[in-house]
SERORO-592106 format. One record per atom (N, C-alpha, C): residue number from 1; x, y, z. Coordinates in nm, 3 decimals. Layout:
N
(NUM, (X, Y, Z))
...
***
This chain:
171
(1, (0.399, 0.657, 2.011))
(1, (0.278, 0.684, 1.936))
(1, (0.172, 0.580, 1.974))
(2, (0.051, 0.625, 2.000))
(2, (-0.057, 0.536, 2.040))
(2, (-0.130, 0.483, 1.917))
(3, (-0.155, 0.355, 1.919))
(3, (-0.229, 0.291, 1.812))
(3, (-0.350, 0.221, 1.873))
(4, (-0.461, 0.227, 1.803))
(4, (-0.582, 0.161, 1.848))
(4, (-0.598, 0.034, 1.764))
(5, (-0.613, -0.079, 1.832))
(5, (-0.631, -0.206, 1.764))
(5, (-0.773, -0.256, 1.787))
(6, (-0.836, -0.304, 1.680))
(6, (-0.971, -0.357, 1.691))
(6, (-0.979, -0.486, 1.612))
(7, (-1.003, -0.596, 1.683))
(7, (-1.020, -0.725, 1.616))
(7, (-1.151, -0.726, 1.541))
(8, (-1.147, -0.770, 1.414))
(8, (-1.272, -0.782, 1.338))
(8, (-1.307, -0.928, 1.312))
(9, (-1.212, -1.017, 1.339))
(9, (-1.235, -1.162, 1.338))
(9, (-1.115, -1.224, 1.410))
(10, (-1.111, -1.355, 1.418))
(10, (-0.998, -1.417, 1.488))
(10, (-0.866, -1.396, 1.414))
(11, (-0.872, -1.370, 1.284))
(11, (-0.750, -1.354, 1.203))
(11, (-0.727, -1.212, 1.152))
(12, (-0.821, -1.120, 1.173))
(12, (-0.809, -0.986, 1.115))
(12, (-0.820, -0.879, 1.224))
(13, (-0.729, -0.782, 1.217))
(13, (-0.728, -0.672, 1.315))
(13, (-0.705, -0.540, 1.242))
(14, (-0.789, -0.439, 1.273))
(14, (-0.766, -0.303, 1.224))
(14, (-0.671, -0.234, 1.321))
(15, (-0.580, -0.156, 1.268))
(15, (-0.489, -0.077, 1.349))
(15, (-0.496, 0.067, 1.298))
(16, (-0.528, 0.158, 1.390))
(16, (-0.538, 0.300, 1.356))
(16, (-0.443, 0.378, 1.444))
(17, (-0.381, 0.478, 1.384))
(17, (-0.289, 0.562, 1.458))
(17, (-0.178, 0.610, 1.367))
(18, (-0.101, 0.704, 1.415))
(18, (0.005, 0.758, 1.330))
(18, (-0.056, 0.819, 1.205))
(19, (-0.014, 0.774, 1.091))
(19, (-0.058, 0.830, 0.962))
(19, (-0.159, 0.742, 0.891))
(20, (-0.215, 0.645, 0.963))
(20, (-0.308, 0.550, 0.903))
(20, (-0.431, 0.536, 0.991))
(21, (-0.548, 0.585, 0.952))
(21, (-0.579, 0.648, 0.824))
(21, (-0.547, 0.798, 0.825))
(22, (-0.543, 0.854, 0.704))
(22, (-0.512, 0.995, 0.683))
(22, (-0.589, 1.041, 0.560))
(23, (-0.638, 1.164, 0.564))
(23, (-0.700, 1.225, 0.446))
(23, (-0.648, 1.368, 0.437))
(24, (-0.586, 1.402, 0.323))
(24, (-0.528, 1.534, 0.304))
(24, (-0.639, 1.638, 0.288))
(25, (-0.617, 1.755, 0.345))
(25, (-0.708, 1.867, 0.325))
(25, (-0.675, 1.931, 0.190))
(26, (-0.547, 1.954, 0.167))
(26, (-0.500, 2.006, 0.038))
(26, (-0.381, 1.921, -0.004))
(27, (-0.386, 1.869, -0.124))
(27, (-0.271, 1.795, -0.176))
(27, (-0.241, 1.848, -0.316))
(28, (-0.118, 1.831, -0.357))
(28, (-0.078, 1.876, -0.490))
(28, (-0.147, 1.789, -0.593))
(29, (-0.204, 1.851, -0.694))
(29, (-0.273, 1.778, -0.800))
(29, (-0.177, 1.754, -0.916))
(30, (-0.136, 1.629, -0.933))
(30, (-0.057, 1.591, -1.049))
(30, (-0.151, 1.527, -1.151))
(31, (-0.097, 1.484, -1.264))
(31, (-0.180, 1.427, -1.372))
(31, (-0.250, 1.298, -1.334))
(32, (-0.183, 1.211, -1.260))
(32, (-0.235, 1.077, -1.236))
(32, (-0.267, 1.055, -1.088))
(33, (-0.366, 0.969, -1.066))
(33, (-0.393, 0.920, -0.932))
(33, (-0.356, 0.772, -0.931))
(34, (-0.298, 0.730, -0.819))
(34, (-0.246, 0.594, -0.807))
(34, (-0.284, 0.539, -0.671))
(35, (-0.316, 0.411, -0.668))
(35, (-0.340, 0.341, -0.543))
(35, (-0.223, 0.245, -0.520))
(36, (-0.150, 0.268, -0.413))
(36, (-0.038, 0.182, -0.375))
(36, (-0.080, 0.091, -0.261))
(37, (-0.039, -0.034, -0.269))
(37, (-0.057, -0.127, -0.157))
(37, (0.077, -0.144, -0.090))
(38, (0.079, -0.137, 0.044))
(38, (0.203, -0.159, 0.116))
(38, (0.184, -0.275, 0.212))
(39, (0.291, -0.349, 0.233))
(39, (0.282, -0.463, 0.323))
(39, (0.417, -0.498, 0.380))
(40, (0.414, -0.570, 0.490))
(40, (0.536, -0.618, 0.551))
(40, (0.505, -0.703, 0.673))
(41, (0.601, -0.790, 0.708))
(41, (0.584, -0.871, 0.828))
(41, (0.718, -0.902, 0.896))
(42, (0.822, -0.829, 0.862))
(42, (0.952, -0.844, 0.928))
(42, (0.981, -0.713, 1.002))
(43, (1.010, -0.722, 1.129))
(43, (1.041, -0.602, 1.206))
(43, (0.916, -0.526, 1.243))
(44, (0.931, -0.397, 1.273))
(44, (0.820, -0.311, 1.315))
(44, (0.754, -0.249, 1.192))
(45, (0.664, -0.324, 1.130))
(45, (0.599, -0.280, 1.006))
(45, (0.518, -0.153, 1.026))
(46, (0.450, -0.140, 1.139))
(46, (0.366, -0.023, 1.163))
(46, (0.452, 0.103, 1.166))
(47, (0.561, 0.098, 1.238))
(47, (0.652, 0.214, 1.243))
(47, (0.712, 0.242, 1.105))
(48, (0.746, 0.136, 1.032))
(48, (0.802, 0.152, 0.898))
(48, (0.699, 0.218, 0.806))
(49, (0.571, 0.183, 0.819))
(49, (0.467, 0.246, 0.738))
(49, (0.460, 0.396, 0.766))
(50, (0.467, 0.434, 0.894))
(50, (0.466, 0.577, 0.928))
(50, (0.589, 0.648, 0.869))
(51, (0.705, 0.585, 0.878))
(51, (0.826, 0.644, 0.819))
(51, (0.811, 0.658, 0.668))
(52, (0.752, 0.557, 0.603))
(52, (0.727, 0.561, 0.459))
(52, (0.633, 0.676, 0.426))
(53, (0.527, 0.694, 0.503))
(53, (0.433, 0.805, 0.482))
(53, (0.509, 0.938, 0.483))
(54, (0.592, 0.959, 0.583))
(54, (0.666, 1.086, 0.594))
(54, (0.766, 1.102, 0.480))
(55, (0.828, 0.993, 0.439))
(55, (0.922, 0.997, 0.327))
(55, (0.849, 1.040, 0.199))
(56, (0.737, 0.974, 0.170))
(56, (0.661, 1.006, 0.048))
(56, (0.609, 1.150, 0.055))
(57, (0.563, 1.193, 0.173))
(57, (0.504, 1.327, 0.184))
(57, (0.607, 1.438, 0.160))
(58, (0.735, 1.407, 0.169))
(58, (0.840, 1.506, 0.144))
(58, (0.890, 1.505, -0.001))
(59, (0.846, 1.408, -0.078))
(59, (0.891, 1.397, -0.218))
(59, (0.824, 1.503, -0.304))
(60, (0.895, 1.545, -0.407))
(60, (0.842, 1.647, -0.500))
(60, (0.767, 1.583, -0.617))
(61, (0.779, 1.449, -0.634))
(61, (0.718, 1.384, -0.749))
(61, (0.588, 1.309, -0.717))
(62, (0.543, 1.318, -0.591))
(62, (0.417, 1.256, -0.554))
(62, (0.359, 1.326, -0.432))
(63, (0.227, 1.317, -0.420))
(63, (0.156, 1.382, -0.310))
(63, (0.054, 1.282, -0.254))
(64, (0.051, 1.269, -0.123))
(64, (-0.043, 1.175, -0.060))
(64, (-0.181, 1.238, -0.053))
(65, (-0.280, 1.165, -0.100))
(65, (-0.420, 1.209, -0.096))
(65, (-0.487, 1.151, 0.029))
(66, (-0.469, 1.020, 0.050))
(66, (-0.528, 0.955, 0.166))
(66, (-0.462, 0.820, 0.191))
(67, (-0.483, 0.769, 0.312))
(67, (-0.437, 0.634, 0.346))
(67, (-0.551, 0.560, 0.415))
(68, (-0.542, 0.430, 0.413))
(68, (-0.638, 0.346, 0.483))
(68, (-0.585, 0.317, 0.623))
(69, (-0.670, 0.259, 0.709))
(69, (-0.615, 0.204, 0.832))
(69, (-0.526, 0.084, 0.795))
(70, (-0.449, 0.037, 0.888))
(70, (-0.363, -0.080, 0.867))
(70, (-0.442, -0.205, 0.902))
(71, (-0.427, -0.308, 0.821))
(71, (-0.494, -0.435, 0.845))
(71, (-0.388, -0.540, 0.877))
(72, (-0.401, -0.604, 0.992))
(72, (-0.317, -0.719, 1.025))
(72, (-0.393, -0.842, 0.980))
(73, (-0.330, -0.922, 0.894))
(73, (-0.400, -1.035, 0.834))
(73, (-0.305, -1.152, 0.810))
(74, (-0.361, -1.273, 0.796))
(74, (-0.276, -1.390, 0.776))
(74, (-0.207, -1.388, 0.640))
(75, (-0.093, -1.455, 0.631))
(75, (-0.024, -1.464, 0.503))
(75, (-0.101, -1.555, 0.407))
(76, (-0.072, -1.543, 0.279))
(76, (-0.126, -1.638, 0.182))
(76, (-0.009, -1.691, 0.101))
(77, (-0.031, -1.796, 0.028))
(77, (0.081, -1.859, -0.043))
(77, (0.162, -1.939, 0.055))
(78, (0.275, -1.886, 0.097))
(78, (0.361, -1.949, 0.198))
(78, (0.304, -1.914, 0.336))
(79, (0.255, -2.015, 0.409))
(79, (0.181, -1.991, 0.532))
(79, (0.265, -1.996, 0.660))
(80, (0.386, -2.048, 0.653))
(80, (0.469, -2.064, 0.773))
(80, (0.549, -1.937, 0.800))
(81, (0.477, -1.829, 0.828))
(81, (0.539, -1.700, 0.856))
(81, (0.443, -1.617, 0.939))
(82, (0.494, -1.506, 0.992))
(82, (0.412, -1.415, 1.073))
(82, (0.303, -1.350, 0.989))
(83, (0.199, -1.302, 1.060))
(83, (0.093, -1.227, 0.994))
(83, (0.153, -1.104, 0.927))
(84, (0.083, -1.054, 0.826))
(84, (0.125, -0.935, 0.754))
(84, (0.048, -0.813, 0.804))
(85, (0.109, -0.698, 0.786))
(85, (0.044, -0.570, 0.804))
(85, (0.032, -0.511, 0.664))
(86, (-0.088, -0.465, 0.628))
(86, (-0.113, -0.409, 0.496))
(86, (-0.192, -0.280, 0.507))
(87, (-0.169, -0.190, 0.415))
(87, (-0.246, -0.065, 0.407))
(87, (-0.242, -0.016, 0.263))
(88, (-0.325, 0.082, 0.233))
(88, (-0.329, 0.143, 0.102))
(88, (-0.294, 0.291, 0.115))
(89, (-0.225, 0.342, 0.014))
(89, (-0.193, 0.484, 0.006))
(89, (-0.235, 0.533, -0.132))
(90, (-0.324, 0.632, -0.135))
(90, (-0.361, 0.694, -0.262))
(90, (-0.273, 0.817, -0.280))
(91, (-0.208, 0.826, -0.396))
(91, (-0.121, 0.939, -0.425))
(91, (-0.161, 1.004, -0.556))
(92, (-0.109, 1.123, -0.576))
(92, (-0.117, 1.194, -0.703))
(92, (0.028, 1.208, -0.751))
(93, (0.050, 1.189, -0.882))
(93, (0.186, 1.194, -0.935))
(93, (0.184, 1.220, -1.085))
(94, (0.296, 1.265, -1.138))
(94, (0.314, 1.275, -1.282))
(94, (0.391, 1.155, -1.337))
(95, (0.429, 1.062, -1.250))
(95, (0.507, 0.946, -1.292))
(95, (0.421, 0.846, -1.368))
(96, (0.472, 0.799, -1.480))
(96, (0.403, 0.693, -1.554))
(96, (0.414, 0.564, -1.473))
(97, (0.338, 0.461, -1.507))
(97, (0.348, 0.336, -1.433))
(97, (0.490, 0.280, -1.426))
(98, (0.564, 0.280, -1.536))
(98, (0.700, 0.226, -1.536))
(98, (0.793, 0.313, -1.450))
(99, (0.779, 0.445, -1.462))
(99, (0.861, 0.535, -1.378))
(99, (0.828, 0.515, -1.230))
(100, (0.699, 0.498, -1.200))
(100, (0.658, 0.477, -1.062))
(100, (0.709, 0.344, -1.008))
(101, (0.706, 0.240, -1.090))
(101, (0.761, 0.111, -1.047))
(101, (0.908, 0.126, -1.009))
(102, (0.985, 0.193, -1.092))
(102, (1.127, 0.215, -1.060))
(102, (1.142, 0.292, -0.930))
(103, (1.057, 0.393, -0.910))
(103, (1.064, 0.475, -0.788))
(103, (1.027, 0.392, -0.665))
(104, (0.921, 0.311, -0.675))
(104, (0.881, 0.231, -0.558))
(104, (0.985, 0.125, -0.525))
(105, (1.048, 0.068, -0.626))
(105, (1.155, -0.030, -0.601))
(105, (1.274, 0.037, -0.532))
(106, (1.306, 0.160, -0.571))
(106, (1.413, 0.234, -0.507))
(106, (1.378, 0.262, -0.360))
(107, (1.252, 0.299, -0.335))
(107, (1.207, 0.327, -0.198))
(107, (1.213, 0.199, -0.114))
(108, (1.170, 0.087, -0.171))
(108, (1.178, -0.041, -0.099))
(108, (1.322, -0.070, -0.056))
(109, (1.416, -0.052, -0.148))
(109, (1.558, -0.077, -0.115))
(109, (1.605, 0.018, -0.007))
(110, (1.566, 0.145, -0.018))
(110, (1.603, 0.246, 0.081))
(110, (1.553, 0.208, 0.220))
(111, (1.436, 0.145, 0.225))
(111, (1.376, 0.103, 0.352))
(111, (1.418, -0.038, 0.392))
(112, (1.524, -0.090, 0.329))
(112, (1.581, -0.218, 0.369))
(112, (1.501, -0.339, 0.327))
(113, (1.441, -0.330, 0.209))
(113, (1.359, -0.443, 0.164))
(113, (1.436, -0.573, 0.169))
(114, (1.372, -0.671, 0.229))
(114, (1.421, -0.808, 0.229))
(114, (1.306, -0.894, 0.182))
(115, (1.326, -0.965, 0.075))
(115, (1.226, -1.058, 0.021))
(115, (1.305, -1.175, -0.034))
(116, (1.289, -1.290, 0.029))
(116, (1.369, -1.406, -0.010))
(116, (1.307, -1.490, -0.120))
(117, (1.174, -1.498, -0.123))
(117, (1.106, -1.580, -0.223))
(117, (0.961, -1.535, -0.234))
(118, (0.892, -1.579, -0.342))
(118, (0.753, -1.539, -0.369))
(118, (0.663, -1.567, -0.249))
(119, (0.586, -1.468, -0.212))
(119, (0.492, -1.474, -0.100))
(119, (0.559, -1.498, 0.035))
(120, (0.691, -1.478, 0.042))
(120, (0.763, -1.499, 0.166))
(120, (0.764, -1.375, 0.254))
(121, (0.827, -1.386, 0.370))
(121, (0.837, -1.271, 0.461))
(121, (0.911, -1.156, 0.395))
(122, (0.876, -1.034, 0.434))
(122, (0.942, -0.916, 0.378))
(122, (0.934, -0.799, 0.474))
(123, (1.031, -0.709, 0.462))
(123, (1.031, -0.588, 0.544))
(123, (0.933, -0.487, 0.488))
(124, (0.934, -0.467, 0.357))
(124, (0.843, -0.370, 0.294))
(124, (0.821, -0.410, 0.149))
(125, (0.695, -0.410, 0.113))
(125, (0.656, -0.436, -0.025))
(125, (0.564, -0.322, -0.067))
(126, (0.590, -0.262, -0.182))
(126, (0.503, -0.157, -0.235))
(126, (0.454, -0.203, -0.371))
(127, (0.324, -0.221, -0.383))
(127, (0.263, -0.264, -0.510))
(127, (0.180, -0.150, -0.569))
(128, (0.183, -0.140, -0.701))
(128, (0.094, -0.046, -0.770))
(128, (-0.035, -0.123, -0.797))
(129, (-0.138, -0.091, -0.719))
(129, (-0.266, -0.160, -0.731))
(129, (-0.343, -0.108, -0.852))
(130, (-0.344, 0.025, -0.866))
(130, (-0.417, 0.089, -0.975))
(130, (-0.346, 0.218, -1.013))
(131, (-0.347, 0.250, -1.141))
(131, (-0.290, 0.375, -1.192))
(131, (-0.394, 0.432, -1.288))
(132, (-0.425, 0.562, -1.276))
(132, (-0.532, 0.620, -1.358))
(132, (-0.501, 0.623, -1.507))
(133, (-0.379, 0.592, -1.545))
(133, (-0.345, 0.581, -1.687))
(133, (-0.417, 0.460, -1.749))
(134, (-0.456, 0.365, -1.663))
(134, (-0.532, 0.248, -1.710))
(134, (-0.455, 0.118, -1.695))
(135, (-0.494, 0.022, -1.776))
(135, (-0.433, -0.112, -1.770))
(135, (-0.291, -0.110, -1.824))
(136, (-0.206, -0.189, -1.761))
(136, (-0.069, -0.209, -1.808))
(136, (-0.046, -0.359, -1.807))
(137, (0.006, -0.410, -1.917))
(137, (0.032, -0.553, -1.927))
(137, (0.171, -0.574, -1.985))
(138, (0.270, -0.574, -1.899))
(138, (0.408, -0.597, -1.939))
(138, (0.463, -0.715, -1.863))
(139, (0.574, -0.767, -1.910))
(139, (0.636, -0.883, -1.845))
(139, (0.669, -0.853, -1.699))
(140, (0.709, -0.729, -1.670))
(140, (0.756, -0.691, -1.536))
(140, (0.655, -0.607, -1.458))
(141, (0.539, -0.575, -1.519))
(141, (0.441, -0.490, -1.451))
(141, (0.301, -0.515, -1.506))
(142, (0.209, -0.547, -1.415))
(142, (0.068, -0.565, -1.452))
(142, (-0.016, -0.475, -1.361))
(143, (-0.100, -0.394, -1.424))
(143, (-0.192, -0.307, -1.350))
(143, (-0.330, -0.322, -1.414))
(144, (-0.435, -0.343, -1.335))
(144, (-0.437, -0.357, -1.192))
(144, (-0.350, -0.474, -1.145))
(145, (-0.304, -0.463, -1.021))
(145, (-0.216, -0.565, -0.965))
(145, (-0.286, -0.700, -0.965))
(146, (-0.219, -0.806, -1.012))
(146, (-0.281, -0.938, -1.020))
(146, (-0.334, -0.986, -0.885))
(147, (-0.457, -1.031, -0.885))
(147, (-0.516, -1.088, -0.764))
(147, (-0.571, -0.987, -0.665))
(148, (-0.554, -0.858, -0.692))
(148, (-0.595, -0.758, -0.593))
(148, (-0.747, -0.760, -0.569))
(149, (-0.823, -0.799, -0.668))
(149, (-0.969, -0.798, -0.653))
(149, (-1.019, -0.913, -0.567))
(150, (-0.928, -1.001, -0.523))
(150, (-0.967, -1.116, -0.441))
(150, (-0.899, -1.115, -0.303))
(151, (-0.811, -1.020, -0.279))
(151, (-0.734, -1.019, -0.155))
(151, (-0.798, -0.931, -0.049))
(152, (-0.823, -0.989, 0.069))
(152, (-0.875, -0.911, 0.181))
(152, (-0.782, -0.796, 0.215))
(153, (-0.651, -0.818, 0.197))
(153, (-0.552, -0.717, 0.232))
(153, (-0.563, -0.591, 0.145))
(154, (-0.636, -0.601, 0.034))
(154, (-0.664, -0.485, -0.051))
(154, (-0.810, -0.443, -0.035))
(155, (-0.902, -0.537, -0.043))
(155, (-1.044, -0.505, -0.044))
(155, (-1.094, -0.443, 0.086))
(156, (-1.050, -0.495, 0.200))
(156, (-1.098, -0.440, 0.327))
(156, (-1.047, -0.297, 0.350))
(157, (-0.917, -0.269, 0.333))
(157, (-0.873, -0.130, 0.346))
(157, (-0.939, -0.038, 0.242))
(158, (-0.963, -0.089, 0.122))
(158, (-1.025, -0.009, 0.016))
(158, (-1.165, 0.037, 0.057))
(159, (-1.238, -0.050, 0.128))
(159, (-1.372, -0.014, 0.174))
(159, (-1.370, 0.102, 0.273))
(160, (-1.257, 0.124, 0.337))
(160, (-1.245, 0.232, 0.435))
(160, (-1.204, 0.365, 0.373))
(161, (-1.177, 0.365, 0.244))
(161, (-1.132, 0.486, 0.176))
(161, (-1.245, 0.542, 0.091))
(162, (-1.239, 0.672, 0.066))
(162, (-1.343, 0.743, -0.010))
(162, (-1.285, 0.791, -0.142))
(163, (-1.374, 0.815, -0.238))
(163, (-1.331, 0.874, -0.364))
(163, (-1.345, 0.780, -0.482))
(164, (-1.345, 0.837, -0.601))
(164, (-1.365, 0.762, -0.725))
(164, (-1.258, 0.657, -0.747))
(165, (-1.132, 0.692, -0.723))
(165, (-1.023, 0.597, -0.745))
(165, (-1.038, 0.474, -0.657))
(166, (-1.098, 0.493, -0.541))
(166, (-1.108, 0.385, -0.443))
(166, (-1.233, 0.301, -0.458))
(167, (-1.303, 0.315, -0.571))
(167, (-1.419, 0.229, -0.594))
(167, (-1.370, 0.097, -0.652))
(168, (-1.437, -0.011, -0.616))
(168, (-1.393, -0.144, -0.660))
(168, (-1.403, -0.163, -0.811))
(169, (-1.470, -0.075, -0.881))
(169, (-1.485, -0.094, -1.026))
(169, (-1.352, -0.085, -1.099))
(170, (-1.251, -0.029, -1.036))
(170, (-1.119, -0.018, -1.100))
(170, (-1.039, -0.148, -1.092))
(171, (-1.080, -0.239, -1.007))
(171, (-1.001, -0.360, -0.986))
(171, (-1.044, -0.473, -1.075))
***
């Protein structure tokens, strides 16, 4: 599969190809719209993102509306690791935030998630950035995702997406 890479600064690169970016012509309309953030820096993250796209697109409990291009960017927090690949996926679903969290954690495990410590290297991370049900403030789940309004890995891909859910006012 051919991917187009475009440097936007010395530390940031856009990657287009495969399923990133994507905009559905027709998608199933469920009750909620959700913005998922995906990231990884262990193994072939770009290929894993495409596999994740195809996995989600075959599920009966969610429908992909659109995806952003992939952004290669430096790590934050723990800096002694490889750059990360990040992208956003907007979906439609009937899953509540807690149900969706359980589902995304199951998908992460299915895709061989490895995460040793906070902000450390990982094979796949799926975060719920925004859920149209609104704010969630629980011990194990906060929506909007903490810090998302300050992270280039969310804000830059978000600027490449269209639609009401993808406006920064939700963050």
